[in-house]
N, C-alpha and C positions, 0 to 999 in steps of 0.2 A: 359529444364525448367531453367529460370534466376536465380540466385543466389538471387536476392531478394524476389523471391516466398518463400523462406526456413524462413523468418520472422514468428513469432508466429502469427500474424495477416492472413497470407496467408492460413496458415492450415485450420483456420476456414472457410475462403473462400471456399477451396477446399472439405470440409466436407459437406459443405452446398451445393454445386454444386453436389457432389456424390448423397446426399439422393434427390435432384429434380430430377437428371436424372435418378435415378435407381426407383423412385417412381411408375410409369406406369408399370414396368413387375412386380413390388410385389404386385398392386392393379388389375393384369390382371384378376384373376378368378370374382372378383365382376365386373369389368369393362365387360368382355364377357357375365356375367350371366344378367346383366340388359341392355345390347344392345339386348340381346335376346329376354327379356321380354317386354320392354319399348319400341321396334320398330317391335315387331312382326316378328323377324327375327327367323329363325333357327338355332338350336344350331352349325350346320356347317356354317352357315352365317355369325352368331356371331364371330366364331372363327376365319374366314377368314378376318373380320375387325380387330380383334385385332391381327392377324399376319401382315395385312397391315402396323398398325401402328408402331407396332415394325420393321417392315423392313424399315420404314422411320429412325429410329434411328441407326440402322446398316449400312445404308448408308452413313448417317452424320459422323458417325465414320471414316469409311474407307476413308472418302474423308478428311476429317481432320487429318488424321494419316499422309498425305502427307503436308499438308498446313497450319497445325495449329500453327508451329512457325512462318510464315510469317504474319499472321491475328493479332497476339499476342493474349495472355487469355483474357485479359477484354475485349476485342471487341468480341472474340469469344463466351465467356459465356454470355454477353448481348445478343449477337444476337440469343443465344440459349435459352435464359429464354425467351425473346420477343416472337420466336416463339410457345414456350409452352403455354403461356398466352394466345395471339389470337388464336392459333389451339385449343387447348381443350377446352378453354372457347367458341368459336364459335360451336364448335361441340356440347357442351351443351344446347346451346341456341336455337337447332333447331332440328324437328324432323323429316326431310327430309333426308332419308339415303344417298344420294351422298354427299348432305352438310357434314353430321356426318363424312363420312369418308375421305373427302376432309381436313376437320378441324382436323381429328385422323393423318393424313398423316403430316399435317404440324408440329401439336404437337409433333409426334414421330422423326421429325427431329430435333427439339429444344430440347429434350431429348437426342438424341445422341450426339449433340454439347455440352452442358451440361457435359455429363459423360465423353465426350474425353478430355475436357479440366480439369477435374477433375482426370481422371488417368494418363495423362501425367505429370501432377504437383506432383501427388502423387508420380510416379515414379522417378521423380528429387529430393525427400527428402531422407535425410541421413538414415531414417527408413522406408520404404515404406509399409513395413507390418503394423506396428502400424498405419499409416494414414489411410491404408484400412480397417483396422479393425474399426477404428473410424468411417469412412464411414457408413460401414456396421452396425454398434450398431445403428446410428442416423437413416437410413432410417428403420431399422426393428422396432424401437422404433414409429417412425411417422407412418408405416403401420398399427402396430398393434393398435395404437391408432384409427385409421380411421375406419379399420374392426370393431371395438366396436361402432363406432360412425355412420356409414353409415346406417345399418339396421335401424335406428330410423330416420333418415332424409326424406325419401320416395323410393318408388319403381322405378322411372324413371332413366334414364341412365345419367343425369345430373350430378347428386350428386358426382359421383367418378371423373368424368372429369373436375369439377369445384375446385375440391380438390387439383387436380393435377396442375391445372392453377393457384391455389392461393399458393401453395407452390413455383410456378417458382417467382409469384409476391413479396413473403416475401423473397426469397433468392437474389434479384436483388440489394438491398443495399451493402450488403457484397462484390459484385465482386470490388468496389472501392480499395478493399485490395490487387488485384490482379496487377501484373504489366500491363503497356498499350502495351509494345514490350518487343523482346527478343534484348538480345547486339548481334551486328554483328557478331561476333566471334561463339557465341553459334549455332546462325540460319545457317553460313557455317557448323559449325559440324554436325549439326542435317541433313543436307541435303545430308551428306556422304553414303557411303553404309551400309546397315543394317547388324551388327554384327551376328552370331550364326544364320545363314539364317536356316539352317535344323532343328534346335532345335525349333526355333521361329514357322516354317511352322507344323512341328508337334503337337506344342502345339496348334497353332490357329485351326486346324482340329478336333483335339480332344475336345476342350473346344466346339466347335462348335456343334458336337453331345453330348456333355455334357449338355450344355443348353437345346437341342432340345429335348433330352430325359426327362428331368425334366418337362420342361414346357408345354410339352405335356400331363403329368399328371396334374400340375398345373394350365392349362388353363380350365380343366374339372373336378378339384376337387369339385368346388361347386355343380355340377350336379351330381356327384357321392354322395355327402353328402344327397342331398335332393331326389334325384330320386333312388339312390341304396340303401343306408341306411335308408331312410326313415327321415331324421332329418327337422327341419324349417330353413330358412334362418337366423334367430336370432342365433340358434344353431349352425350353421357353422359357421358363423361369428365370434361366441366364441370360437371355436375351432380354426381357423385361427389365432385370436388374441392370443391367450395359444401358439401356435405353433410360431408365429414370436415372444413372450417372451422367449419360449425355444432358438429360435436364438440369441437372446441377450446374454443369458447364454453362449452357445456355443462360440460366437465371443468372448465373455469376456474371457473364458477361453482359448481360441487360442490366445488372446493377453497377456494372462499371461503365457501362454507355449513357446511362442516366438518362437526361432530357436533350441530349446533344440533336438527336435527329427528330425531336417533337415526338407525338404519338402516333401520327397519323401513319408513316412509314412504316414502322413495326407492327401495327395493327393489320394496316392493308397488305402489303407484302408479304408477313408473314403467315397471314391466313390464304393467301395464294399457295403457298409453298407446303404448307397442311393439306389444303386439297391434293395435290401431287402426289404426297407421303401417303394418304390416305388410298387413293389409286393403287401406289405400288404394293402397299401391305395386303389389300384385298386380293391379288391376282397373283400373290407370293406360292410358289411351288418347290421351294428350296430353302435350303438355310441362309444362303447369302441375300437373295432378295427378300427374305421376310424380315433378318435382321437389319438391312437398312433401311427398310422401310421404317420399321418400329423405332429404329434409334433415331434418325432424323427426325420423325415426326414428335416424337417426347423431347427433341432437344430444342425445337422451334414453338411446341406449345406452351410450356409455361412461360415463356417470355412474351408471347402473344397475350397471355393471361395476366400476366404481372401488368402490362400496359393498359389493358381493358380495366381491372381494378382500380389502376390510378386514374384513368380518365372517368370513371364511376365516382371515385371519392373528390374529383375535382368539382362535380358538378353540384356538391352540396357537402360543405365541410362539415356538416351536423353528423354525417354518414349514413344519412335514409337511402340516397340512391345507391350509394355501395351495397347496402344490405339487401334492396330491392333488387340490383342487378345480380349479386350473389345468389341470391332465390330462385331468380329467372335462369340463372346458369344451372342450378340445383334440380331446375323441373326439366331442364333439356338432356341433365344426366340421367334423369329417373325416367325419361322416357327414351333413353339410348338404348339400353339393353333389350326392351321389348322391340322398339323399331328393327336393331339389329338382327336379332332372332328371326322376325316375321319377314324382313327383307330377304335375310339369306337362305331362309326355309323356302321362299318362294321363287327366288330368281338366283340364285346362287350368291357366293362370295363375291365374284367381280363385278355381277350387276350390281350390287349392293353398294359397293365401292364408288362404281361410275355414279350412281345416284348421289351419295353423298358427295362425292367431289362437286358434282354440279351445284347442289346446296351450298356449300362453302364459299365457292365464287359468287353465289347470287348474294348471300350477305356481307361478301367484304366489303363491297362499295357503300351501302348505308352506314355500316361501322366507321369506314374510312372517313366520311364526310362530317361524321358528329366527333371526331377526332380533330378534323382539321378547323371545325367550329371551335371547338373546347380547348383545345391544345393551347390557344393565347389567353384564354380566359381567367382574369385575375380571381384568386381564390378569396380576396381579402374584400369585405364589404365596406360601405362607406366612400371616403375620400380617395383612397387610394382607386377603387373601382370607376371613380369619376375623373380623376385628376392624374394619378401616378401611373395609369396603364400598367402594361405588362412588366416593365424592368420594376418597379415599385412592388409589385405583388412577387416576383421572383425573389426580391430581397426580404420581403416579409415573410416567404415561408422558408428561409433559411435558419431559421431559430435562434438562440443566444448570439449576441454580437449585433444585433440590428434593432436595439430597442427604440431607436427614433421612428422606427416603420411599424405601423401596427402588425401585429401575427396574425396567421390565419384563423378566423372563428372570431376574430376580436370584435367587440362591439362598437358600433359607429359612436364617435365623441358627439356629444350634442354643441350644437352651435349656440351659442349664448350672445344675446342682444347687447351692444354697447352702444349708449346713447351719445350722441355726438352734438354739442353746441356749435352756435353759429360761429364762434370764433375758429373754434378747433377746423370747422369746415373750411373757412377762408385761409387759414395755415397751410391746410394739405393741399388747396390749389394752388398757393402761390408755391409751395415746393416744388411741385410739378409743373409749373409753368403754364397753369390754368387761370391764374389770377383775372378776375372782372373788373372793370372800373368802379364798380360800387363797391369792392373789396377794400378799399384803400382808405375809406373813413374812419 
């Protein structure tokens, strides 16, 4: 990410892109539910359409992980937003299932491109955890407002898709604050080998399963509330809005907490707590149990996600691991609706919840191990990495006011060879009490 994207206006653009890109996964329950009701699809078929939509998002993320630096942030962001507006808009305008699926795939590709640009830019900032926290706050607030509004707009599939397309159109103007291209030196550095390959691969695999488990439940949460807990769509929408409001509070708390606990404790303990909430929500048969599980779950989920994104950003200041981990998360999200639909149809909601709970507990260990190894790893290459240690890296990551310490992502200073004459060598040895008998002549 070019240094030009670190100006204040670029942060606004990155947060807006993050919001637009993540809005489709956040609205997944209502999208899947309305596809089922409005197009006459079975729950499994609607879940598959949701999975195809998000599979396009993950595909775009993996593609841009290798080519984003060449395309440039502004061009990639605008291409993604255009694909979102056209794809989701066309899907909302028709009731023909193949055309709806085609539009959803195009929109999903656009969501993935917007998200990839956002997370790469966030990784290049001096405080990626703060930037990702702002993004999660924005998308949680937007999705919460839509959950309160959509039940009163109509029962067709068009409303949530038009909302996502409209968000893309609203974000388009702020892309002017992104740089058009990357500096040649930075593009060359971004094409080099990925650092911390083992930790990055473990984190990507873990977050894939982590996202799959949670979104398998999230994709069928609306049906659990309506069919198993006996609630109306308006009540379920109010519960989701309250849950996303709790997510706002959780992300705010995570932003205030910062790095005081490191990354391992929030990721490990948070994933265990999420596993319990998943089990509680899947077994809910009344409003109190359903609301408790959903609200607690959504309060913890964005907190853990913000630390996971910060961990991915710390593995590579150029943002490549952040994009790849984000794409892996989107792939898990994409497989979630189909997984949840198949498990719930075959074994019922409680058995599905138990299966997902076990999966979350299994991936909590590897992700926590990566966080323990990576939480103290300095983000600054060169001399800080070799001699300054973690305290110097922390100072380097604080931005303005630490001009004597290299900033994150700064190139290593070249070491110049200084010729030393014999007379200077004798003077240095004499100054440190290391003079030899032959030095006195």
